[in-house]
C-alpha positions in Angstrom: 0.0 0.0 0.0 1.4 3.4 -1.0 1.3 5.9 1.9 1.8 9.7 1.7 2.3 11.8 4.8 2.2 15.6 4.8 4.4 17.7 7.0 4.5 21.4 7.9 7.2 23.4 9.6 6.3 25.0 12.9 6.5 28.8 13.0 6.2 29.3 9.3 4.0 31.9 7.6 0.8 30.5 6.2 -0.5 33.3 4.0 0.0 33.6 0.3 2.4 36.2 -1.1 2.4 38.0 -4.5 5.9 39.2 -5.3 6.3 42.8 -6.4 6.7 43.0 -10.2 10.3 43.6 -11.0 11.9 44.6 -14.3 15.1 46.1 -15.6 16.3 48.2 -18.6 18.9 45.6 -19.4 18.1 43.5 -22.5 19.6 40.4 -20.7 19.6 39.8 -16.9 19.7 37.2 -14.3 19.6 37.3 -10.5 20.5 34.2 -8.6 21.1 33.0 -5.0 24.7 31.8 -5.0 24.2 29.0 -2.4 21.0 27.4 -3.7 21.1 28.4 -7.3 17.5 29.7 -7.1 16.8 32.2 -9.8 15.1 35.3 -8.3 14.7 37.1 -11.6 15.6 36.5 -15.3 15.1 38.3 -18.6 16.2 36.6 -21.8 18.8 34.9 -19.7 19.3 31.8 -21.9 19.9 33.6 -25.2 23.6 33.8 -26.3 24.8 37.5 -26.4 28.0 39.3 -26.9 29.5 39.3 -23.4 32.4 41.7 -24.0 34.9 41.6 -21.2 32.6 39.6 -18.9 33.9 36.5 -20.9 37.3 37.2 -19.3 35.8 35.3 -16.4 36.5 32.1 -18.3 40.1 33.1 -18.9 40.4 33.7 -15.2 38.8 30.3 -14.5 41.4 28.5 -16.5 44.2 30.2 -14.7 42.6 29.5 -11.3 42.1 25.9 -12.2 45.7 25.5 -13.2 46.8 27.1 -9.9 44.6 24.9 -7.8 45.9 21.8 -9.6 49.5 22.8 -8.9 50.6 23.0 -12.6 50.9 26.8 -12.3 52.2 29.1 -9.6 51.4 32.8 -8.9 55.1 33.5 -9.0 55.6 32.0 -12.5 56.5 34.5 -15.2 55.0 34.8 -18.7 56.6 36.7 -21.6 54.6 39.3 -23.4 54.6 38.8 -27.2 54.5 41.6 -29.8 51.1 40.2 -30.8 49.8 40.7 -27.3 51.2 44.2 -27.2 49.8 45.2 -30.6 46.4 43.5 -30.3 45.7 44.3 -26.6 48.2 46.9 -25.5 48.7 50.6 -25.7 48.3 50.9 -29.5 45.0 49.0 -29.5 42.8 51.7 -28.1 41.0 49.2 -25.8 41.3 48.1 -22.2 45.0 47.5 -21.5 47.4 46.6 -18.7 50.1 48.7 -20.5 52.4 45.7 -20.9 55.6 46.0 -22.9 56.9 43.7 -25.6 59.2 41.0 -24.2 58.4 42.0 -20.7 58.3 39.2 -18.1 55.2 39.4 -15.9 54.2 37.3 -12.9 51.0 35.3 -13.2 49.6 37.1 -10.1 50.1 40.5 -11.8 48.5 39.2 -15.0 45.5 38.1 -13.1 45.2 41.5 -11.5 45.6 43.0 -14.9 42.7 41.0 -16.2 40.4 41.3 -13.2 41.0 44.8 -12.1 42.2 46.6 -15.3 40.4 44.4 -17.8 43.6 44.3 -19.8 43.3 42.6 -23.2 47.1 42.4 -23.4 47.1 40.5 -20.1 44.5 38.0 -21.5 46.4 37.4 -24.7 49.7 36.9 -22.8 48.0 34.3 -20.6 46.5 32.5 -23.6 49.7 32.4 -25.6 51.8 31.2 -22.7 49.4 28.5 -21.5 48.2 27.2 -24.9 50.7 28.4 -27.5 48.2 30.7 -29.3 45.0 32.6 -28.5 43.0 30.4 -30.9 44.2 27.2 -29.1 43.3 28.8 -25.8 39.8 29.6 -27.1 39.4 25.9 -27.8 40.4 25.2 -24.3 37.8 27.7 -23.1 35.2 25.8 -25.1 36.2 22.5 -23.6 36.0 23.9 -20.1 32.6 25.4 -20.8 31.3 22.1 -21.9 32.7 20.4 -18.7 31.0 23.1 -16.6 27.6 22.8 -18.3 27.7 26.2 -19.9 25.5 25.2 -22.8 25.0 28.6 -24.3 28.6 29.8 -24.5 31.1 29.8 -27.5 34.5 31.4 -27.2 36.7 32.7 -30.1 39.2 34.7 -28.1 40.5 35.2 -24.5 39.4 38.9 -24.3 35.8 39.3 -25.3 36.7 41.5 -28.2 34.0 41.5 -30.9 33.6 38.3 -32.8 30.2 37.3 -34.3 30.6 33.7 -32.9 31.9 34.8 -29.4 28.8 34.5 -27.2 27.6 33.8 -23.7 24.2 33.8 -22.0 23.5 35.7 -18.8 22.7 32.3 -17.2 26.0 30.9 -18.1 27.8 34.0 -16.8 26.0 33.6 -13.5 26.9 29.8 -13.3 30.5 30.6 -14.0 30.5 33.3 -11.3 29.0 30.8 -8.9 31.8 28.2 -9.7 34.6 30.8 -9.3 33.2 31.8 -5.9 32.7 28.2 -4.7 35.8 26.5 -6.1 38.5 29.1 -5.7 38.2 30.8 -2.3 42.0 31.3 -2.2 42.0 33.5 -5.3 38.5 35.0 -5.3 39.7 38.0 -3.2 41.3 39.4 -6.3 37.9 40.5 -7.6 37.3 42.8 -4.7 40.6 44.8 -5.1 39.8 48.3 -6.2 43.0 49.3 -8.0 46.3 47.9 -9.4 49.5 49.6 -10.5 51.7 48.2 -13.2 54.5 49.9 -15.2 53.9 53.1 -13.1 50.2 53.3 -14.2 47.4 52.9 -11.6 44.0 51.9 -12.8 40.8 51.4 -10.8 38.4 48.5 -10.8 35.5 49.4 -13.1 32.9 47.5 -11.0 30.6 50.2 -9.6 29.1 47.8 -7.0 32.5 47.7 -5.1 32.1 51.4 -4.3 28.4 51.7 -3.6 27.0 48.4 -2.2 28.3 47.0 1.2 29.3 43.4 0.8 30.0 43.7 -3.0 33.2 41.8 -3.9 33.1 40.9 -7.6 33.2 40.2 -10.5 33.6 41.8 -14.0 32.3 44.6 -16.2 32.1 44.6 -19.9 31.4 47.0 -22.8 31.6 47.0 -26.6 29.4 48.7 -29.1 27.8 45.3 -29.9 27.1 44.3 -26.3 26.3 47.5 -24.6 27.3 48.0 -21.0 27.2 44.8 -18.8 28.2 43.6 -15.4 28.5 40.2 -13.6 28.4 41.0 -9.9 28.3 39.4 -6.5 27.1 40.8 -3.2 27.2 39.2 0.2 24.2 40.3 2.3 24.4 41.1 6.0 22.5 37.9 6.7 25.2 35.8 5.0 23.3 35.3 1.7 25.2 35.8 -1.5 23.5 37.0 -4.6 24.9 36.9 -8.1 23.6 39.2 -10.8 24.2 39.6 -14.5 23.0 42.6 -16.7 23.9 43.4 -20.3 22.7 45.6 -23.1 22.6 48.8 -21.2 23.1 52.1 -22.8 25.6 53.8 -20.5 27.8 53.3 -17.4 25.3 55.3 -15.4 22.5 52.9 -16.5 24.7 49.9 -15.7 25.4 51.4 -12.2 21.8 52.0 -11.5 20.4 48.7 -12.8 23.0 46.5 -11.2 22.4 48.2 -7.8 18.6 47.7 -8.2 19.1 44.0 -8.8 21.5 43.6 -6.0 19.2 45.4 -3.6 16.1 43.4 -4.7 18.0 40.1 -4.3 19.5 40.9 -0.9 16.4 42.4 0.7 13.4 40.6 -1.0 14.3 37.0 -0.4 15.4 34.6 2.4 17.2 31.2 2.4 16.3 28.6 5.0 17.4 25.0 5.7 14.3 22.9 5.2 16.0 19.5 5.5 19.0 18.6 7.7 21.2 15.7 6.6 20.9 12.4 8.6 17.8 13.6 10.4 15.1 11.0 11.3 11.9 12.2 9.7 9.6 9.1 10.1 9.6 5.5 11.2 8.5 3.1 8.4 6.7 -0.2 9.4 8.7 -3.3 8.6 6.9 -6.6 7.7 8.4 -9.9 8.9 11.4 -8.3 10.6 13.0 -8.6 14.0 11.8 -5.1 14.6 8.4 -3.6 13.7 9.8 -0.4 12.2 13.0 1.3 10.9 13.8 5.0 11.1 14.0 6.9 7.8 16.8 9.5 7.6 17.5 12.2 5.0 20.5 11.6 2.7 21.4 15.3 2.3 20.7 18.8 3.4 18.2 20.9 1.4 18.3 24.7 1.5 15.6 26.8 -0.2 15.4 30.4 -1.3 12.0 32.1 -1.5 10.5 35.5 -1.5 10.0 37.0 1.9 6.5 36.3 3.2 5.9 33.4 0.9 4.7 30.3 2.8 6.9 27.3 3.4 6.3 24.6 0.8 4.5 21.4 1.7 6.7 18.4 2.5 5.4 15.0 1.6 6.8 11.6 2.5 5.8 8.6 0.4 6.6 4.9 0.9 5.2 1.4 0.3 3.8 0.2 3.6 5.0 -2.0 5.0 8.4 -2.7 3.7 9.6 -6.3 3.9 12.6 -7.5 5.9 15.5 -7.8 5.6 16.4 -4.1 5.4 20.0 -2.9 5.2 21.3 0.4 6.6 21.4 2.9 3.7 18.6 1.2 1.7 16.2 3.6 0.0 12.9 3.1 1.9 10.9 6.2 1.2 10.8 9.4 -0.9 10.6 13.0 0.4 9.1 15.7 -1.8 9.3 19.4 -1.2 6.9 21.7 -3.0 4.0 21.4 -5.4 3.3 21.6 -9.1 6.3 22.1 -11.4 8.8 23.1 -8.7 9.3 19.9 -6.7 12.5 18.8 -5.1 12.7 15.0 -4.6 15.0 13.3 -2.1 15.5 9.7 -1.0 15.1 8.6 2.6 17.4 5.9 3.8 17.2 3.2 6.4 19.0 4.3 9.6 20.0 0.7 10.5 19.8 -3.0 9.6 16.6 -4.8 10.3 17.1 -8.6 10.0 14.4 -11.0 9.0 12.5 -12.4 11.9 12.7 -16.1 12.9 10.1 -18.6 11.7 7.7 -18.5 14.7 7.7 -14.7 14.8 7.0 -14.5 11.1 4.2 -17.0 11.6 2.8 -15.0 14.5 2.9 -11.8 12.4 1.2 -13.6 9.5 -1.6 -15.0 11.6 -2.1 -11.6 13.3 -2.5 -9.9 9.8 -5.3 -12.3 8.9 -7.4 -10.9 11.8 
């Protein structure tokens, strides 16, 4: 017999809530909780778009990954080629770290040049030294994107300079930001640094959130004629929640400043994240048929945290199982299913047996069988 039990959480709000309508001037946008991955707002977020310098986040990811694996060190030095200098340096007219041909530069300084100064010459120098050429590095970027599940991203260079095939979606940028924050805590601090000086030239970080939103600590701006003004940002709220936002297609730096702050404020103040399920917690006792014990505790296999709009009621929690389950039962066996939510947004989790329940002896099984007849 299939049984379903309904659970509610004490102290939760039981009234319905209609979220305030929110929109943005950005043509592409996404607002996400960094911990749970819950999307609080999106606008044309799956469509590939010109990402401009925001795609430098993938260049940074490849360097961070190599550092974490131990194949690269922050003190290692790369040589600046004439191609990097001409294409991304002083003569290019674009964002530059002001590198010089044949200059030897530490990896740490190149990372700062990419993250803080958005230097195209720094990106090309990294690409050529790690992969031999920028085109080979772009293929490496595409391979990594596939591994990370960035399904709407295609890279043709390390810089984000205009190319009709160089595209990323807002959702992919948010996912990449989430990965950088989670996987590379030892290097993520670089995104919050507000200035960097190289070859006697000091440049400030172009991320407006760093100067105007408490808790803002990343990540990357972008601008070309094709993309408009964009930003991939991250803000840590006073309550410990981190929100990630992406905007693109804005008409000016002022508009980018205003819209990114609006999204950050909306995400930080309008939502909460709570732990609905604690790992290894006993949530029910399931009857056992023909066992040495009449029941076995069902425990959760993982923690589940949920982000929702403030005031929105806690979702219904349902536990379903075939009753009774038949002995023998081994610890860790899946004995029930826990479902959180209703409709299309349902999270499903297995419930596991907390211990072994051996099969009962002959006379006890006979007694249980006779008892069931009556």
